[in-house]
C-alpha positions as CSV (number, residue, x, y, z in Angstrom):
1,M,-24.8,-40.0,-16.5
2,D,-23.3,-41.6,-19.7
3,D,-19.8,-42.9,-18.8
4,R,-18.6,-41.8,-22.2
5,Y,-18.7,-38.2,-21.1
6,R,-16.5,-39.0,-18.1
7,T,-14.1,-40.8,-20.5
8,I,-14.0,-37.7,-22.8
9,R,-13.1,-35.5,-19.8
10,V,-10.3,-37.8,-18.8
11,L,-9.0,-38.0,-22.4
12,N,-9.1,-34.2,-22.8
13,E,-7.1,-33.8,-19.7
14,K,-4.5,-36.3,-20.9
15,R,-4.4,-34.6,-24.3
16,R,-3.9,-31.2,-22.7
17,E,-1.0,-32.6,-20.6
18,D,0.6,-34.1,-23.7
19,M,0.3,-30.9,-25.7
20,L,1.8,-28.9,-22.7
21,F,4.7,-31.3,-22.4
22,Q,5.2,-31.1,-26.2
23,T,5.2,-27.3,-26.0
24,R,7.6,-27.2,-23.0
25,T,9.9,-29.7,-24.7
26,L,10.1,-27.6,-27.9
27,E,10.5,-24.4,-25.9
28,D,13.4,-25.9,-24.0
29,L,15.0,-27.1,-27.2
30,G,14.6,-23.7,-28.8
31,R,16.1,-22.0,-25.7
32,S,19.0,-24.4,-25.7
33,L,19.7,-23.8,-29.4
34,A,19.5,-20.0,-29.1
35,E,21.8,-19.9,-26.1
36,R,24.2,-22.4,-27.5
37,L,24.4,-20.6,-30.8
38,D,24.6,-17.2,-29.0
39,G,21.7,-15.9,-31.0
40,G,23.2,-17.0,-34.3
41,L,19.7,-17.8,-35.7
42,P,18.5,-17.7,-39.3
43,G,16.3,-15.0,-40.6
44,T,14.8,-12.4,-38.3
45,R,14.9,-14.7,-35.3
46,E,18.4,-13.5,-34.3
47,G,17.4,-9.9,-34.2
48,D,14.2,-10.7,-32.2
49,Y,16.2,-12.9,-29.8
50,R,18.8,-10.3,-29.0
51,R,16.2,-7.5,-28.7
52,F,13.9,-9.4,-26.4
53,K,16.9,-10.4,-24.2
54,Q,18.2,-6.9,-24.0
55,E,14.8,-5.3,-23.2
56,I,14.2,-7.9,-20.4
57,A,17.7,-7.2,-19.0
58,E,17.2,-3.4,-19.1
59,S,13.8,-3.6,-17.4
60,E,15.2,-5.9,-14.6
61,A,18.2,-3.6,-14.1
62,S,15.9,-0.5,-13.9
63,I,13.6,-2.3,-11.5
64,G,16.7,-3.2,-9.3
65,V,17.9,0.4,-9.3
66,I,14.5,1.8,-8.3
67,Q,14.0,-0.8,-5.6
68,E,17.4,-0.1,-4.2
69,A,16.7,3.6,-4.2
70,L,13.3,3.1,-2.5
71,A,14.9,0.9,0.1
72,R,17.4,3.6,0.8
73,I,14.7,6.3,1.0
74,K,12.8,4.1,3.5
75,A,16.0,3.7,5.6
76,L,16.6,7.5,5.4
77,D,13.0,8.2,6.4
78,E,13.4,5.9,9.4
79,E,16.7,7.7,10.4
80,I,15.1,11.1,9.9
81,S,12.1,10.1,12.0
82,V,14.4,8.9,14.8
83,K,16.5,12.1,14.7
84,L,13.4,14.3,14.7
85,M,12.1,12.5,17.7
86,E,15.4,13.0,19.4
87,K,15.5,16.6,18.4
88,A,12.0,17.2,19.8
89,D,13.1,15.6,23.1
90,R,16.2,17.8,23.3
91,R,14.1,20.9,22.6
92,E,11.8,20.0,25.4
93,E,14.8,19.5,27.7
94,A,16.1,22.9,26.6
95,A,12.8,24.6,27.3
96,A,12.8,23.1,30.8
97,L,16.4,24.4,31.3
98,Y,15.4,27.9,30.1
99,I,12.4,28.0,32.4
100,R,14.7,26.9,35.3
101,C,17.3,29.5,34.3
102,G,14.6,32.3,34.1
103,R,13.2,31.3,37.5
104,L,16.7,31.5,39.1
105,L,17.3,34.9,37.5
106,L,14.0,36.4,38.6
107,D,14.5,35.0,42.1
108,S,17.9,36.6,42.4
109,R,18.6,40.0,43.9
110,P,19.2,42.2,42.2
111,V,17.4,41.0,39.1
112,P,19.6,41.4,36.0
113,A,18.6,44.4,33.9
114,E,17.8,42.4,30.8
115,C,15.3,40.4,32.9
116,G,13.5,43.5,34.3
117,P,10.4,43.5,32.1
118,Y,9.8,39.8,32.8
119,S,10.2,40.5,36.6
120,R,7.2,42.8,36.4
121,Q,5.2,40.3,34.4
122,R,6.0,37.6,37.0
123,E,4.8,39.9,39.8
124,L,1.5,40.5,38.1
125,F,0.9,36.7,37.5
126,H,2.1,36.0,41.0
127,T,-0.3,38.5,42.6
128,R,-3.1,37.0,40.6
129,S,-2.1,33.5,41.6
130,V,-1.9,34.4,45.3
131,S,-5.4,36.0,45.1
132,L,-6.9,32.9,43.4
133,E,-5.2,30.5,45.9
134,D,-6.6,32.6,48.8
135,R,-10.1,32.4,47.3
136,L,-9.7,28.6,46.8
137,R,-8.8,28.1,50.4
138,E,-11.9,30.1,51.4
139,L,-14.1,27.9,49.2
140,E,-12.6,24.7,50.6
141,A,-13.2,25.9,54.2
142,G,-16.8,27.1,53.6
143,G,-19.9,25.4,55.0
144,G,-23.6,25.6,54.1
145,G,-26.2,23.3,52.4
146,I,-26.0,21.2,49.3
147,F,-26.6,24.1,46.9
148,S,-23.9,26.1,48.6
149,W,-21.6,23.2,48.3
150,L,-22.3,22.7,44.6
151,S,-21.6,26.4,44.0
152,R,-18.3,26.1,45.8
153,V,-17.3,23.0,43.8
154,I,-18.0,24.8,40.5
155,Q,-16.1,27.9,41.5
156,A,-13.2,25.8,42.8
157,L,-13.0,24.0,39.4
158,I,-12.9,27.3,37.6
159,I,-10.2,28.7,39.9
160,R,-8.0,25.6,39.5
161,S,-8.2,25.9,35.7
162,S,-7.2,29.5,36.0
163,L,-4.3,28.6,38.2
164,K,-3.0,26.1,35.7
165,R,-3.3,28.7,32.9
166,I,-1.3,31.2,35.1
167,G,1.3,28.5,35.7
168,R,1.8,28.0,32.0
169,Q,2.0,31.8,31.5
170,L,4.6,32.0,34.3
171,D,6.6,29.3,32.6
172,R,6.5,31.3,29.4
173,V,7.8,34.4,31.3
174,Y,10.6,32.3,32.9
175,L,11.5,31.0,29.4
176,Q,11.6,34.4,27.9
177,A,13.7,35.8,30.8
178,G,16.2,32.9,30.4
179,E,16.4,33.6,26.7
180,A,16.9,37.3,27.2
181,Y,19.7,36.6,29.7
182,V,21.5,34.1,27.4
183,R,21.3,36.5,24.4
184,T,23.1,39.2,26.3
185,A,25.3,37.1,28.6
186,R,28.8,38.5,29.0
187,D,31.5,37.2,26.6
188,A,28.9,35.1,24.6
189,A,29.0,36.0,21.0
190,I,25.5,34.8,20.1
191,V,23.6,35.5,16.9
192,V,19.9,35.0,17.4
193,S,17.5,34.8,14.4
194,G,14.6,36.3,16.3
195,A,12.2,33.7,15.1
196,N,11.4,32.6,18.6
197,A,10.4,36.2,19.6
198,V,7.2,36.1,17.5
199,G,5.5,33.0,18.9
200,G,5.9,29.2,18.9
201,T,6.2,26.8,21.8
202,P,8.8,27.0,24.6
203,A,10.6,24.1,23.0
204,D,10.8,25.9,19.6
205,A,12.2,29.0,21.3
206,A,14.7,27.0,23.3
207,G,15.9,25.2,20.2
208,D,16.6,28.5,18.4
209,I,18.6,29.9,21.4
210,T,20.6,26.7,22.1
211,G,21.4,26.4,18.4
212,S,22.7,30.0,18.4
213,M,24.8,29.2,21.5
214,A,26.3,26.1,19.9
215,E,27.2,28.2,16.8
216,A,28.9,30.8,18.9
217,G,30.6,28.3,21.1
218,G,30.7,30.8,24.0
219,D,30.7,30.0,27.7
220,T,27.6,31.7,29.1
221,S,28.5,30.6,32.6
222,A,31.0,33.5,32.9
223,G,29.8,36.5,34.8
224,V,26.9,34.8,36.4
225,I,25.5,36.3,39.5
226,G,27.3,34.9,42.5
227,A,29.3,32.5,40.3
228,S,32.4,33.2,42.4
229,G,30.8,32.0,45.6
230,K,28.4,29.4,46.7
231,G,24.6,29.9,46.2
232,P,22.1,30.5,43.4
233,G,24.9,31.5,41.1
234,D,26.4,28.1,41.2
235,E,23.2,26.5,40.3
236,L,22.7,29.0,37.4
237,S,26.2,28.2,36.1
238,L,25.3,24.5,35.9
239,V,22.0,25.3,34.1
240,L,23.8,27.5,31.6
241,R,26.4,24.8,31.0
242,D,23.6,22.3,30.3
243,I,22.0,24.7,27.9
244,R,25.2,25.1,26.0
245,A,25.7,21.3,25.8
246,L,22.1,20.9,24.6
247,G,22.7,23.6,22.0
248,Q,25.7,21.7,20.7
249,N,23.7,18.5,20.6
250,L,20.9,20.2,18.7
251,A,23.3,21.7,16.2
252,E,24.8,18.2,15.6
253,L,21.3,16.8,15.1
254,D,20.4,19.6,12.6
255,G,23.6,18.9,10.7
256,A,22.8,15.2,10.6
257,L,19.2,15.8,9.5
258,G,20.4,18.1,6.8
259,V,22.8,15.5,5.4
260,L,20.0,12.8,5.4
261,E,17.4,15.1,3.8
262,Q,19.9,16.2,1.1
263,E,20.6,12.5,0.3
264,K,16.9,11.8,0.1
265,A,16.2,14.7,-2.2
266,K,19.1,13.7,-4.4
267,I,17.8,10.1,-4.7
268,S,14.3,11.4,-5.4
269,A,15.6,13.7,-8.1
270,S,17.6,10.9,-9.7
271,F,14.6,8.9,-10.8
272,G,14.1,10.9,-13.9
273,F,10.6,9.9,-14.9
274,A,7.1,11.4,-14.3
275,E,5.5,8.3,-12.7
276,K,5.7,7.4,-9.1
277,P,8.4,4.8,-8.5
278,V,6.0,2.1,-7.6
279,R,4.0,2.7,-10.8
280,R,7.2,2.8,-12.8
281,I,8.2,-0.6,-11.4
282,K,4.8,-2.0,-12.4
283,I,5.2,-0.6,-15.9
284,L,8.7,-2.2,-16.2
285,Q,7.5,-5.5,-14.8
286,E,4.7,-5.6,-17.4
287,R,7.1,-4.8,-20.2
288,A,9.5,-7.5,-19.1
289,G,6.6,-9.9,-18.8
290,R,5.5,-9.2,-22.4
291,R,9.0,-9.7,-23.6
292,R,9.4,-13.0,-21.7
293,Q,6.2,-14.1,-23.4
294,D,7.5,-13.0,-26.8
295,L,10.8,-14.9,-26.1
296,Q,8.9,-18.1,-25.1
297,E,7.0,-17.9,-28.4
298,L,10.2,-17.4,-30.3
299,Y,11.8,-20.5,-28.5
300,L,8.7,-22.5,-29.4
301,R,9.0,-21.5,-33.1
302,I,12.7,-22.4,-33.1
303,G,12.0,-25.7,-31.5
304,E,9.2,-26.6,-33.9
305,S,11.5,-25.9,-36.9
306,A,14.7,-27.1,-35.4
307,G,15.0,-30.1,-37.7
308,T,14.6,-28.0,-40.8
309,L,16.7,-25.0,-39.6
310,F,19.7,-26.7,-38.1
311,G,19.7,-30.2,-39.5
312,D,23.2,-31.6,-39.0
313,S,24.0,-29.1,-36.3
314,L,21.7,-30.9,-33.9
315,N,23.3,-33.1,-31.3
316,D,22.0,-36.3,-29.8
317,E,20.2,-34.5,-27.0
318,D,18.5,-32.2,-29.5
319,R,17.3,-35.1,-31.5
320,S,16.1,-36.9,-28.4
321,A,14.1,-33.8,-27.5
322,L,12.6,-33.6,-31.0
323,E,11.6,-37.3,-30.8
324,K,10.1,-36.8,-27.4
325,A,8.1,-33.8,-28.6
326,R,6.9,-35.8,-31.6
327,K,5.7,-38.7,-29.4
328,Y,3.8,-36.2,-27.2
329,G,2.2,-34.8,-30.4
330,D,1.3,-38.2,-31.8
331,T,-0.2,-39.3,-28.5
332,A,-2.2,-36.1,-28.3
333,E,-3.4,-36.7,-31.9
334,E,-4.4,-40.3,-31.1
335,I,-6.3,-39.1,-28.1
336,R,-8.1,-36.5,-30.3
337,G,-9.1,-39.3,-32.6
338,E,-10.5,-41.3,-29.7
339,I,-12.4,-38.4,-28.4
340,E,-13.9,-37.7,-31.9
341,S,-14.9,-41.4,-32.2
342,I,-16.6,-41.3,-28.8
343,E,-18.3,-38.1,-29.6
344,A,-19.5,-39.5,-32.9
345,G,-20.9,-42.5,-31.1
346,I,-22.7,-40.2,-28.7
347,A,-24.1,-38.2,-31.7
348,V,-25.3,-41.4,-33.4
349,D,-27.0,-42.5,-30.2
350,K,-28.7,-39.2,-30.0
351,E,-29.9,-39.5,-33.6
352,R,-31.3,-43.0,-32.9
353,E,-33.1,-41.6,-29.9
354,K,-34.7,-39.0,-32.2
355,I,-35.7,-41.7,-34.6
356,L,-37.3,-43.8,-31.9
357,K,-39.1,-40.7,-30.6
358,F,-40.4,-39.8,-34.1
359,E,-41.5,-43.4,-34.8
360,K,-43.4,-43.5,-31.6
361,A,-45.1,-40.2,-32.6
362,V,-46.0,-41.7,-36.0
363,S,-47.4,-44.8,-34.4
364,G,-49.5,-42.6,-32.1
365,Q,-50.7,-40.6,-35.1
366,K,-51.7,-43.8,-37.0
367,N,-53.6,-45.1,-33.9
368,R,-55.4,-41.9,-33.6
369,A,-56.2,-42.0,-37.4
370,A,-57.6,-45.6,-37.2
371,E,-59.8,-44.6,-34.3
372,S,-60.9,-41.6,-36.2
373,E,-61.9,-43.8,-39.2
374,K,-63.8,-46.1,-36.9
375,N,-65.7,-43.1,-35.4
376,I,-66.4,-41.8,-38.9
377,A,-67.8,-45.1,-40.1
378,E,-70.1,-45.3,-37.0
379,L,-71.3,-41.7,-37.6
380,N,-72.0,-42.5,-41.3
381,R,-74.0,-45.6,-40.2
382,K,-76.1,-43.5,-37.8
383,I,-76.6,-40.9,-40.6
384,A,-77.9,-43.7,-42.9
385,E,-80.2,-45.0,-40.2
386,A,-81.6,-41.5,-39.7
387,R,-82.3,-41.1,-43.4
388,K,-83.9,-44.5,-43.6
389,R,-86.2,-43.5,-40.7
390,I,-87.1,-40.3,-42.4
391,D,-88.0,-42.1,-45.6
392,E,-90.3,-44.6,-43.7
393,L,-92.0,-41.7,-41.9
394,Q,-92.6,-39.9,-45.1
395,S,-94.0,-43.0,-46.8
396,R,-96.6,-43.6,-44.0
397,S,-97.7,-40.0,-44.2
398,T,-98.4,-40.3,-48.0
399,N,-100.3,-43.6,-47.7
400,G,-102.5,-42.4,-44.9
């Protein structure tokens, strides 16, 4: 490869560097003058300078506000998530306490009147459970061949599944019995929304009741069966006390969640624009980027015309920057001249190569023309010989 092309690449790179240094030097000079004069620039430059600076500052301030709000929303979401998990745990604990409470009440004698319907439901499930357990024992004790054994295994699996389902239904009955007792417990001024009575999980129902207990602040351990002595009533008193404590804890969690969600909603409503916050940040960043570019171009124009615009106002540092920029420009121009000279030399060499190629082609054509003339002369000679031979033959024919 021609080394001159490599030289041109090196020179072009050096020229780009010098031009970049010149631009940066002039931009820095323009920025220094604009800031030192506090925007006191001639013509429309002052208005452009102040407008660009203001729009950049406004965009950056808006971005900062949005980012701060988003960070707070993220922190709120994390706090809400933690409290929701804690609330779910407390509701599960409350459900377990209600089930325990209902079991104690239905095991007591006599069963409290408010728990009567649930006592009959429990007896139905209990009877069904005992029947299935008896059948399961029979299957496990049975004998017979392989097919009989397989049949028993399948039946046992079905029965065990039914027993688990009955166990869950019994837990639901115990939960409802515990709820019914708490709702009507003596000296407990409880207001129940009734939402738990139409469905939901045991934990949901427990949360509703314990929340009501916490609002009422009543002591549901009063008047408990056997509470004055030792026995099941003592255990029930402890369970009801734990339910009440959980209700207070759930009420506090609900209050804290309400405060957090209100703050999050308030922050979200404060954005005041249609775009999503992340999209808004991108729009503001793009706007600030355009204005920074505009400002850089303004600094460059100020630097380029500094000597004309400011004259005696320039200090030694300003003049030094102008001289440095001038040297970078001169060097870049000299390099451009060198590149043009090398490129012209390459172009001349290419033209010379064309001339040599054309001359060679002309020489070839001349050689071929000379050869053609020689061949024509030979052919003409043969034609003349043939004609002479014809004349001789014709002459002999006439004389004979």
